[in-house]
N, C-alpha and C positions, 0 to 999 in steps of 0.2 A: 357491387353493393357492399357496403361496410358491414362488418359483423356486429350484431347487437350484444351489448353487455346485459347480463341477467342478474337481478337482485331479488331476494325473497324477503318480504316484509310480513310479519305476523302482527295482527292487531287483536288484542283481547279486550272486548267490550264488557259491559255489565252483564250481558246474558248470552253473548255468542263470541266466537272467535273465527278468524279466517287467516289464511295464508294467501298472499297475492304476489305473483311474479311481475316484476317491472322490467320491461325490455327497453333499453336505451340505445338508440342508434347514433348518438352524438348530437342529435338535434331534437328528437321527439321521444317522449315516454309513452309506452303502450302497456296497459295493465291487463292481466288475466288472473282469474281466481284459480288457485291451486288446491285449496282445501278449506272447507267450512265445518265448524263444529260448535257444539253447545258449550256454554261457560256459565253454569249455574252455581251459586254459592251452596255450600254444603252445611247443613245445620247439624252440629254435634252437641248433644245436650242442649244448652241454651245459647250456643255461640255459633255465629256464621263464619265459615272459613272459605278461602280459595281452595279449590281442589287441585292444588299445585302439581302433585305428581301426575295426575291424569292430564293436566294441561301440557306438561312437558312431553308426555306420550303423544298427545295430539300434534305438538310442534314437530316431533320427530317423524310422525306419520306424514305431516304436511311436507316436510323436507324430502322424504322418500317419494311422495307423490309428485312433487315438483321436479325432482331429478328424473323420475321415470317418464313424465309427460313432456318436459321441456328441455331435458338434457342436464347432465351433471356439472356443466361449466358455470355454476352459479358463483358470482363474484363475492357476494356478501349476504349476510342474514341480519335482519334487525327485528327487534321485539318491542312492541308498544303496549302499555296497559295504563290503567289508572295510576297516577303518579304518587299515591299516598301509601300504598301497602308495601310490605316488606317481609323478608324472611331473615331469621337470625341463625347464624351458623356457629357451631362450637369450635373448639380448638382443632378438631379433626375434619373441619369443613362439613360436618353432617348438619342437616337441617334440624334444629332443636324442637320445633313445633310447627304444625301446619299453620301457615300464615292466616291471621284473621282477615276477614273481609271488611271493607270500609263500611258496609251496611250493618255491621254488628252494633248492637246497642250498648256495648261495654263502655263506649266513649261518652254516653249521656252524662252531662254535668261536668265534663272535663274542661270546657271553655272557662266556666266560672272558677273551677279549681285552679287552672293555670293563671287566670287574672288575679286570683288571690295571692299568688306567689310572685308574679312578675306583671308589671303594668302592661295593659293592652298596647300602649304606644311603643314600649320597648320590644314587645314581641313582633309588632308590625315592622319596626325599624330593623330588626334582625332577619325577619323572614320575607317581608314584602308580599305576603299572600293574604287573601281574605280569610276571615275567621270562620272556619267550618270545623265541626267536631270530628270529621273524617280525617283531617290532616294528621300526618305522621307524628307531629309534636304531641298531639293529644292522645294518640294511640300509645306512644311511649310513656307519657305521663300516667295513663291508666295502668300500664304494665308495671311501672315503678310502684305506684300506690298499692296495687293488688299483690305485690311481692312475686311477680312472675319468675319462676325458675329459669325460663328460657332467656329472659333479659339478664338475669344474674350470671348465667354461664356463657352468654354470647361473646364471641370474639370478633364477629363481623356482622354488619347489617348490610343487606343488599336489597334494594328495591326490586319489585317483582320482575321487571325486564332484565335487570342485572343478574338476578338469581337464575333465571332461565338461561341467560347467555353464559353464566358460569357453568351450569350443567352441560351446556353444549361444548364449551371450550376448555374448561378447567382454569380459566382466568377470572379472577375477581377484580372487577373494574366498575366504575360508575362515572357518570358525567358530573361535572361541577354544577 
């Protein structure tokens, strides 16, 4: 019997997260849960944030549980989250602020603000995505308008999966 390759995938949903081990024997994939955990936004003053440091702790816990229960020979790890949220890193690669959650209301009115600066057609031509105030473009516009110190001092923007992967590996990378 051929050896199964093992992969660990983390999925962070709007309210929960989980780590799943995928076993691949060359023909079939078999999945088993490795770790489940809560993923609730944290309200600080009037702003909703991802609890990113705790989520990273849960991912590390999930990796340890997967290795203990399924063996340490895991080929790769992947992280998936909502695609719109991000962390900003300073020149020393430190996280400058706890990332805002896409459910935060700071983006209210940002679609109209953006359309007042750039025509809708041009935004769609450049981004190809539907118009939703949760999108990164509108989060960044809100930060610019509000004079966010994190945005001012940021040297790197990493989307949430890439931020968590950076903390695992020390490598700053993103998909195109």
